[in-house]
N, C-alpha and C positions, 0 to 999 in steps of 0.2 A: 868374552868368556868362552874359551875353547876346550876341546878335549872330550866332548860328549859323544857317545855312540848314537844317542837319540834324544830328541826334544819332543815332549808332548804338551800341547796347548790345551789347557782345560783340566780341572781337578775333579770332575764328576766321575761316575762309574766307569765310563769308557776310558778316559785318560788315566785314571788310577790303575785300572786292570792292566792296561798296556805297560805302564811304568813298573808296577809290582812284578809282573811276569818277567820282564826283561832284567830287572835287578836281581831276581832270584836266579837268573841264568848267568849272572856275573857281569852284565853290561853296565856302563856308566850312563845314567839317565837323568835329565833335568825335567821337572814338571813345572809349568808356569800357570798359576791360578790367580785370577784377578781379585778374588775376595780375600779380605784380611782375616776373616773368621767365619764361624757358622752362619749360614743364611738359608732362607727358604727359596725354593724354585717351583715353577709351575709344572707340577708332576703329580700324577694320581697316587704315587707311593705304594702301589700294589706290587708285591713281590711274588711272582709265580714260583712254581716248583723249580723251574730252571734257574731263576734268579737266586734262589736259596742255595741250590747246588753249586753255582758259580761263586757265590760269596764264600761258601765253605771251602771251595778250592783255593780261594785267596786268603784263607784263614781268618775270615770275618764271622764272628759269632753274633748273629742278630738277636738271639734270645737274651744275651747279656746286655743288649742295648735297649731292651724293652719292647721288642716287636710283638705285635698281637697276632694271634692265629686268625686266619680267614678261611671259612669252611663253605659258605653259601653265596650264591649269586642271585640277585633279584633284579629283574628288568621290568620297568613300568612305562606306561604311556597313558596319561590322564588317570583314569580309575582302573585301567586294565593292567594286570601284572602276571608275570610268570616267575617261578623260583625253583632252583635246583641246588643240590649239593655239588660242589666243585669236584671234578674227577682227579684232583691232585692236591697235594699239600700247598698251602699258600699262606702269606703273612702280609703285614703292613707295618711300615716303619718310615718315619719322616725323612725326607732327603736331607734335612738339616743335620740329623744324627748319622744317617748312612754315609753321606759324603765325608763328614769329619772322621768317621771310623776308617774309611778307605784311605784318606790322606795320612792318618796316623800310621796305618799299615804300610803305606808307601815310604814314609820316613824310616820306619823300623826295618824296612827291606833294603835300605841304602839309597833310595831315590833322593836326589837333590831337589827339594821342594822349595820353590820361590813363590811367596804369597804377596798379594797387594800390587802386582804388576800385570798390566794388560798387554797382550801381544797386539801390536799395531800393524806390523808388516811381516810377511813371510816371503822369502826369496830363495828359490831353488837354483843351485849352480851344478856344474858337472861333478864337483867334489863333495857337495853336501848342501846343507840348508842353513840360512841365516834367519833368525827370528829377532825382531827388534821390538823392544818395549819402550816405555817412556824413560827408562833408567839405564838400560844396557842392551847389548847385542849378544845373542847366544848362537853358537855354531855347533852343528852336529852332522853326522853322516846322513841321518834320516830324521824325519819329523812326522808326527801325527797331529791332525786337527781333530780335537775332541771338544768343541765348544758348544755341544748340545744344540738347543734350538736357536742359538744366536749365530749369525753368519760372520765368519772370519773374513776381513778384507782380503781380496785376492783369491778367495776360494769360492767360486760361483756355486749357487744353488737356487732353484726356482723359488719364487715367493708365492705363497698361497694367500687365500682370502679369509682364513680362519684365525680368530683370536682366542687364546686360551686364558682363563682366569683361575685363581685359586685363593681360598681363604681358610684359615684354621678356626675352628669353633669349639666351644665347650658346651656340649648338649646337656639338657636336663637329665636327671637320673633315669626317668622312664624312657626317654629318647635314646640314651646311651645303651640301655639294656636291649631295646628293640633293634639297635644297629650292630650290637656286638657279634662278631664273627661273620658279618655280612658285607658284601659290596652291593650297594644300591646304585643301579644305572637307570636314570630317568630320561627317556627320549622325548624330544619335542621338535617342532618344525625348525629345521636348519641346524640342529645340534643335540647335545645330550649333556647330562651332568652325572658325576660319579661322587658318591659319598661313602666314607668308611672310617672306622675308628682306627687311630694310631696309638702311639704310646701316651701314657699319662692322662687318660680320659679326655683326649683331644680327638676331634674329628677333622678329617681333611675333605674339603669340598672343592672339586674342580669342575669346570664347565667350559664348553666351547660355544661361540656364537660367530655369525658372520660379521665382518668388519663394519658393516653398516649399522647393525644392532649395537656393536661395541661403542660406536661413536655416540649413540644416544644414551647408553648406560654409563659410559665413562668408568670412573673408579668409585662411584657412589654405591656403597654397600646396601643402603636402603632400597635403591632402585633395583639392584641385582636381586636382593632378597624377594622383593615383590614379584619380579619377573620369574624367578625360579619357582616360587611357591605357586604361581598361577599355572605352571606347566605340569605340576605333579602334586596330587594330594598327599602322597607318601612323604615327599620332600617337605611340603608345607607343614605337616605334622611334626617332622623332625626339627624344623627350623624355628618353630613357635617359641620354645624356651631355650634356644641356643644363644650363647653369648659369643660374639666375635672376639677372637684373640689377636687380631691384627687391626691396625687403624683403617685399612682399606684393602681391597683385593689387590694382589699382584697380577701382572699379566705379561703375555708375550704375543706378538702379532706376526702375521705372515707365515703361518704354519702350513707347509706343503704336505699334508697327510697323504701317504701312499707313495711318496717319492723314494726311489731306490737308485743310488748312484751306480752307473754302469762302468765308468772309467775313473782311474786314479787322477787326482788333481795334478800330479807331476810324477816323474820317475824317481823322485826322492821323498814324496809325501803320501802318507796313508790317511784316509778319512775314515773315522770310526764313530760308533754311536749314532746319534741323530744326523751327523754329517754324512754317514754312510747311507742311512735310510730312516725315514720317519713313519713308523707304522701307526695307523689310527689309534688314538689313546684308549678307546674302549677295549682293544685287544689285550691290554694289560701286560704286554711283553716287551715294552720299550727298554726297561732296565736290563732284562736278560740279553737283548740284542746288543746293548751298550757294553755290558761285561764280556759277553762272548766275542764280539768283534775286537775288543781291546786285547784280549788274550791271544786270539788268532793272529792279529796283526803283529804282536810281539814275536810269536813263533815264526811268522813269515819273514820278518826282518832277520831274526837270528839264523834262520836256515838259508838265507840268501834268496828268498822269494821276493821278487820285485813288486812294488805297489801295483803295477798293471796286472800282474798275475793274481795277486791277492784280491783285487777288486773284481776281476773276472770270476774267480771262484766264489766269492761272497755273493755276487749278483745271482749266480746260478743256484746257490744254496738257499738264499732268502726269497727268491722270486715266487715260488709256490705259496709261501706264507703271505706275501704281500698281495698276490693275485686274489687270494681268498678274502683278505681283510678289506680290500678296496670296495667291492660290491657290498660287503657287510656294513661298511661305513655309510654307504649311500642309503641302505635300508634303515640304518639307525637314525638318519636325519630326514627321511621322507615320511610325512605324516601318514599317508595311505599304507605304505609298506610297514610302518611301525605297528599300526593297529593289527594288520593281518599277520605280521610276523610274530608278535607277542601272543596272539590267539593260537597260532600254530605251535609255538614253544610251550604254551600252557597245556595243550593236548599231548605233546610229545616232549616231555622234559629231557629225555635222553638226547634229543637233538641239541639242546643247549650244551650238554657235556661234550658231545662230539665236536661242536664248533669251538668250544673253549680249548679242547686238546689240539685241534688242527692249526691254531694260530700260535703255537709254542715254538720257541727257539730250539733248534735241533742240537742238543748237547752232545750227541754222538760225534759231532765234529771234533770234540775235544778228547775222544777216547784214546787216540794215539798218545804215546808218552811225549812229554815236553821234549822238543827237538834237541837231542844230543846234549842234554843239560849237564852232563858230567865233565864239561870242559872242552868239548869239541867246538872250536870257534871257526872252523873252516867256512861255514856258511856266512858268517859275518865278514870274514876277509874277502870272500868272493863277491859279496854284495857291494863292497866299496868300489869295485872295479866296473860296476854297471853304469 
């Protein structure tokens, strides 16, 4: 199947943002998504102010999808905690609903969406890129890899030792009331867990552990519940009357938190979202980075900016944010630092707001008008000669 200007592999926030933006500029885009329908993903489902702004830019109305407002952040370690009001507007919405909304928007924008096919091979040539699935081969001038936390064969990325888990719960009435409007982050040795309400009186619980602990816990929810309750009294209280809405936790392994790609995979391939960089999950800006990098990659392609230049610019833009998040991640997983840090945040709650603001995606990168979207395709023509 030929004739596409671009292929995007992955139908999450990054891949959809890329495809929607290019389609709105008149380009012919195919999006390949392995799932056949709505599904859950290991993701905290926190939408920062930047995420909300970028979704509005893509004409996604999260309030119509049932998103819940998030106003406060509470960080705990054992019986110690600190809480503050977030310095920006935030919300929570399940990836199951968010991703489907983005895919529907992609279709309505003119994107050729292919579902139920997994990209098994990607090959860059001088004239374009071939992507092979189990059913067909797709060809385009350029491609983006937007496979989230999962590695695409042929696109190298370091493998970390962190395993992420997630389960959806229906908390009791008292527990749901206590959690409403809050993100609860509970730190423990080697990891942390995040709990928040999403749509339909559901709560999303995500947590990370080292791969050695993951092997012992496996996918047994009873073992995980006991482990998580032992780490935090606040979480234990919330889990007491909560009913699991999934048969077992879902997981993803090998997470390289703090990784930021410096170079493009090839001169025809852009890497976006978690394939561009994976900020530690507690920062709560992974979705904003995914959306923003997808939009910016689309503009880069349209304007004739090669993948090498795009990745150079994104590395420079995101590096300060990642440099701050890396030591903060260490502090969040180190027991001595956790206790001291929470004590400090309790004394100076303004520091929590400062840190929360400092790890946000810089939406000012999108302030310029979409690149000559009134039909000037000179950039696209020039890019095919590179």
